[in-house]
N, C-alpha and C positions, 0 to 999 in steps of 0.2 A: 719511639723517637729518643735519641740519646740526650742526656742532660748537658747543660753548659759545662759542668765539671768533666764529664766523660769526654766530650769533644775536645776540650782544651788539653786534657791530659794525654789524649791519644794522638793529637796532631801538632801540638806545640811544645815548647820548652818553658812555658810560663811556670813561675814559682807558685807554691801554695798560697802565699800572701797575695800574689797578683790575682789568682783565681778567686780568692775570697773578695777582693775588691770588685771584680767584675760581678760577682754574685750580688753585692750590695747595690751596685748600679741597677742591675736587672730587677731587683726587689723594689726599687723606688723610682723607676723611670717612667712609669705610667703618667706621673705628674708632668714631666717634660714633654712627653708625647702629646697629651691633651692640650698643653699650652702652645705647642708648636703646630698643632693641626696636622701632624705628620707621623709616618711610621718611623720607628727607630730600629736599627739593625746593629748588632754588636759584632764587629769584625776583628779577628785576630790574625796576625801574620802566621803563615804556615811554615814557610821556609825562606831561604835567601833569594829564590827566584821571583819574588814579588807577588805570590798568590795570597789571597785572604780567605778565611773560613768564617761563615756566619754562625755564631754559637747562641744567639738569642735574638728575639724579635718581639716587638710590641706594636699593636695598632692603636690609633687614637679613638677615643669615644666621642670626640668633638667634630670629626670630619671623616670623609670616605678614605678608605685605605688605598695605598698605591700598589699594593700587591694582593691579588686574589689567592695566590699560592703561598704556602709557608716557605720561608727562605732558610730556616735553620738547617744546618748541615751542608749548605751549598758552598762550593769552592769556586772562586772566580780569579781571573788573572788578566794580563794584557791591558787593553785600553779601558776595560770595565772598572779597573781599580786605580785609575790615574788620580782620582780625587782622594782615595783612601791613602795612596802612597805618599801624596803631598802632606796630608795631615800627620801621617805617621813619621815621616822622615824630617819634617820641618817643625813639628810640634805646634802647629797653628790651625785655627779653624779655617776650612776651605769653603768658600761660597761662590767661587767663579764658575763659569761654564753655562752652556745653553741647556734648556730642558732636554730630557731624554724620554724615550717612549718605552713602556712596558706593555706590549700588545697594543691596544688602542687607548691606553691611559698615559697622558703626558705627566711628567713628574720633574720636580726640581731636586737636584742632588746637593747635599751639604755633608761635610765630614768634620767630626769633632774629635780631637785626639784625647785619649784617656790616660791620665797620669795617676800614679800611686805616690803619695807624699812619703818622704823618708821619715825615720823615727825622730829626727830633730826638726821636723816640720818643713823641710825644704821640698821644693817641687822635684819629684823624681823623673825618671825616664818615661817615655810613652810606651804603654804596654798593649794598647788596643785602639780601635777607632770606632766611634758611634756614627753610623750613617743616618742622617736625617733626610728622609725622602718624602716630599709633599706631593699629594695628588693635586694637579692644576686643572682638572677637568671642570671644577666648580669655582674657579677663581673669579673674584669680584671685588669691588671696593670694600675694604675691611671696615667694620664698625669700631666704635670706641672700645667695646669689649675685646674684640679681636686684636686691636692694636696693643692694648695693655697685656693681653695674653702673650703676644709675640715678643714684646719688649722684655717681659719677665723670662720668657723661654730663652732669649738670647743671653740674659744675665746668668741663668743656670747653666747653659751650654758652656759659657766661658769658665764657670766654676768647675765643670767636669774637666776641662782642659787644664785648669789650675790644680786639680786634685782635691778640691774642697767640697765637692758634691759627689755622692750624697753624705749628709751628716751621719755621725754614729747613731745607731738605733738604741733606744733605751730598753732595758729588760721588760719583757712582757708586751711590748708594743708590736702592732701589726702595721701593714701599709694599706689597709683596706679603706680607711676613712680618716678624715674627710678627703674628698677629691675636688678637683678643679671645678667640676659642675655643681658641686654642693654650695659653693660660695667662696669668692676670692677677694681679699682685701690687700692692697699694696700700700706700703708705708715708705716715706722718705727717711733720710738719716736722722731726723729729729722725732720720728715716731708719729708724724701726722699722716692722715689718710690721703693719698693722692688718687686712688681709684677703688671703688667697691662695686662688684657685680650685682645685678638685680637679686640674685638668690642670697647673696650675703646681706643685702639691705633688708630682705624679708626675714632672715634669721634674726637680725638684731631687732627688727620690729616686734617679733615674738617675745623678746626680752623686755620690751617696754620703751624702746628708743625709736621714735617715729620720724626724727629729722634725718636729713642726708648725712652720711658718714664723712664725706670729702671735707677735709680741713680739721677733723676732730683728732685730738690726742687719744689714740686707741687704748693706751695703758690706763689713762685717767678715766676713760669711758668705762672700762671693764671694772674699775673700782667702784664707780657710781652705780653700775647696773646690778652687780651681783647681790643677791639677797643675803648671802653669808659674807661678812667682811673678809674672813680668811680666804674663801674662794676667790673673791675679787682681788685680793693682794697677790695670791699665787698666780692668777691669770695675768695680772699687770707685770708681775716679775718675769714671766715667760716672754712677754712682748719686749721688755727692756733687754733681756738676755739675748734675744735674736738680733736686736739692734747692735749689740756689742760683738756680733759675730759668732755667738754660741748657738747651740741647737737644743732648746729646752724640751722637756717632755710635754706631751699633749695635756691640755687642761679642759675641764668642764666648767661652765658658768650656769648657775641656776638662778632664775629670776621670774617672778610673776607666773609661776607654775610651768615655765618652759626651761628646757635644758639645751645648751649649745656646746658642741665640742669644737675646740680650737687647736690648730697646729701652726706654730710660728717657725719660719725658716729664714735664716739670714741670707741676704743678698750681698755677695762680696766678689764681684767679677774683678779679676786681676789683683785680688787680695785687698781691695778697698771697700769698706763697709758703705753701702749706699742706701741702705734701708732694710726692709724685711717684707716677706710674703707671708700672709696669714690666711690659711684655709679654714673655713668655718662650715659647720653642718648642724642643722636643727635635728636633734635626736630626742626631742620631747616624747614621741610616741614609743621610741625604742626603750627609753628609760621607764615609761609607764608599763610597758609589757614586762620589763625586767622586774619591777616591783611586784606586778601581779604574779609572776612566776615564783618570786621569793616567798610571797604570802602562801602560794599553793604548796610549795616545797615544805614550808614550815608546818602547814596543816597536815600534809601526808606524814611527815616525821612524827607529829603528835599522835596521829592515828596509830602508827606502828608502835609508839611508846605505850599507848593505852592497850593495844592488843597484847603486847608483851606482858603488861601488868596483869591483864585478865588471865592469860595463860598461866602465869606464875601463881595466881590465886587458885585456879583450877588444880594445878599441881599440888598446891599446899592442901586443898581440901581432900584430894585423893590420898595424899600421904597421911593425913589424920585418920581417914577411913581405914587405910591399910593397918594402922596401929590398933584399931578396935576390932579387926576381923580375927576370928579364932582359927578359921580354916587356913592351913598353909597354902593351898592352891590359890585361894582367893586373894591372900596377901601378896603372893608372887605376881599375880595378874595385875593387881592395883599398882604395885611398885614398878612394873614394866610400863604401865600407862603413864605413871609420873615421869619416867625418863623420856617417853615419846613426846609428851607435851613440853617438857623442858627443852628438848632439842629444837622444836619448832619456835619456842620462845627465843632461842639464841638468834635465829634468823631475824625476827622482828626487832630484837634489841639492836642488831647491827644496822638494820634499815632505818631505825629511829635516829641513828647518828650519821646517816649517809645523806648526800644531797640529791641522790637519784634512786630509782628503783633497781639498784644493782648492789651487790655486796662483794667485798673481798673474801673469798670463801675459805682460803687457807686457814685463817685464824679460827673460823667456825669449826673446821675439821679437827684442828689441834685441841679445841676445848671439848668437843664431843669425844675424841679419843681418850683424852685424860680422864673424863668422867667415866667412860666405859671400864677403864682399869680400876677405878675406885669403887664402883658399885657392883661390879660383876661378882657373882656368887662362886668365887674360887679362892682357894688358899694359896695358889701359885702366884708369884710376882711376875707379871707379864709386862714387857716393855713395848712401848708404842713408838713408831717412827713414820714420818711422812717423807716421800720422795716426789720430786717434781712440784708443780704448782697448778692449782685449779684455776687461778686467776679470778677475774671479776665475772660473776654470774648473775643473770637477771633473777629477780625475786621469785618468780613462779618456778624456776628450775631449782633454785637454792632451797626453797621450802621442802620440796619433795625429796631432793637428793640428800639433805641432812637426815631425814627419817630413814632413808635407805641405808646410809652409812652407819647410823646409830644401831640399827638392827644387825647389820653385818659384823660390826665391831663387837657387840655383846655376844653374838653367836660364836665368833672366833675365839673370844676369851673364855666363855663358859664351857663351850663344848669341845674346843681344841685343847684346853688345859683344865679339865675338870678337877674337883677336890680330890684329895688322896683316897677317900673312901669310895670314890666312884671310878677310880682309874682302872680297876680290874673289872668293872661292870659297865659295859657300854650301853647303859640303859638311856642315858641322856641323848646320845647320838641317834640311837634307834628311835627314841620317841620323836626326835626332831624330824626324822624322815618318814615316820609312820610305818616302819618295817619291824619285823621280828628281830630282837637283839641278836647281834653276832659279835664275835671277837674282833676288837679293833687293833690296829697296829700298835706296837709299843713305841713310846716316845723316847728318843735318844736322850739319855740323861746328861750328856755332855753339851747339848745345845741350850743356849739361854732362851727361855720362852719369849717369843717376840711376835708382834703383829706389824705388818708394813702396809701403809696406804700409799699407793702410787697414782699419779695422775699426769696425763700430758694431752695436748690438743693436737689434732691432725685433721686438716680439711674440714673445719667446722664441726668436728666430732670430738667429744670429750671421752677419753678412754681412762677408766679407773679400775684399779685392782686392789682387793683387800686380801692379803696373804699372811698365813700364820705358819709356824713350824711345829704345830702341835701334833696330835695323834691321828689327824686326818679323818676322812669320811668312811663310814662303813662300806664294805665291798659292794652291797646292793643298794646303795643310796640313790634315790631318785628325787630330784628337787621338785619335779612336777607333781609328785604324789605326796610331798611333805604336808603334814597336817598342822604343824605349829603355826600359830598366828603370826609370828615374826616373819617367817618365810612367805606366808600369804600376803602380808603387807608389802614386803619387798617386791614380790612378783607383780602385785597390782600397781604399785607406784611406778616401777620401771617400765612396764609395758603399756600402762595407761597414761598417767600424768606426764611422764618423761618421754614416752614414745621411743624408748630404747630397748636394749637387750641385756640379758644377764645370763651368765653361765657359771655354775658351781662345779668344780672339778678338783681332783687331787693335785697337789702341788708338784712341781718338777722335782724338788728335793724333799718330798714328804710334806705333811701338813695339808692345808686346804687353801684353795684359791678361788675368789669370787671375781669375775670379770664383768664390768659394765661398759656399755657403749651408749652415750647419750648425745643426740643431735643438738647442736648449739645454734644452727642457722635460723631456726624457727621456734617460736614459743611452744613449749611442750603441751600447753593446755588449749590453745586456740589457733596455732599455726601461723600467727603473724610474724613477719620478718623481724629478726633481732639485729640485723646488721647486714 
């Protein structure tokens, strides 16, 4: 299904500013639909022959819909658009006419012109029409709640025609809450409550106000109820701002262990401030869960912090032991263990500063690469470079992947660019593969020694390569028969924990290339969905 913007750009000559205004209406018109007990359809003129295109539709949550089928993308003309044409050409709300039938459903037509106000605040030209179509199959004598809903809906409809609804949205705000059914309070021009729905009355009772709201000064009531005077002052300021015709941000009021979210909207039909509409929602349980999640997140971050500290302690102990060992082979093995433990600690350090069990992996790769060039046993100055982005990775993938990259980077530096006294004796590369030493290719002295880590995502797979321009692999190299611990760790982690694949091969322009493919759609350890 095409979007509002797609349909408008394809079929009309509306300006980008016009389409943006229609988007704002479609983002906030569930309120009007629920108050009207009616479907709302956004119609735009297609051409000069009088046809209209439906670019958006919303159904009420307070009443049955008039349309079983979606109307978006439908183009109508002739007698079907008579009410739309009047509203569009005359710039007034159309409410005349007899009920119409959609199949076996009787419905009442209304049409509301949509204006976009000019930069100087003047009412602009009509750019679209909102059709308000009410299902009449359940028509009955309206209750007091329904009468107040409909009266407020008419005021908001006039504001759409004036170009003053919807109000501008504040940064970070959504349109999901509160809604009409959560609780509605209507104020007169002086800020006194003229109507409060049963749900609104219940929400205030949770805050400690047991009396009826009708006749109360709502701004003063918010000041009295709020447990924090500052919160009460802000909530009261929002009510007063709405009475002046402004659209304040949403506020929360905390009192007696309960929390209520409020949204105040000015009512200004024909540009005359007549009061305000206040939507309220009891969010006590939502905030309780939020606090529990915050506590849980803090606990998890503290655990990662302690794991990082413990790993660093283990690394320090291994480093001390390495200094006391006289056998060169044992010292090298302990130093390699230090680097492996330190690479895992990097992941836990990052997780200890994150709000969830995922990490921005690029920074970890950069730190591991920098450490590999500093600690590798080579006299050659090797450059490190990263291409592309790993993005955000779940912790279970990041922990294994950082060890794999640590081993591959160290191998690339140490065996691709060995010390000068080993350059003519390919013992290191032969030992790495478990083969008899053979002559290795010469390194082009004009090339700057470099290792490049590349990463990109494709169809829920992470593709990683570690490439160097060193002396390359021995001719008879076989990764499966390699006896070095580092390669064994790499193979075990990639095929086991990460459930991926790895290939070691000669680079296209010389050197060595390690290619990894790691699935991201499922957890490498337990197969649970990651997204």
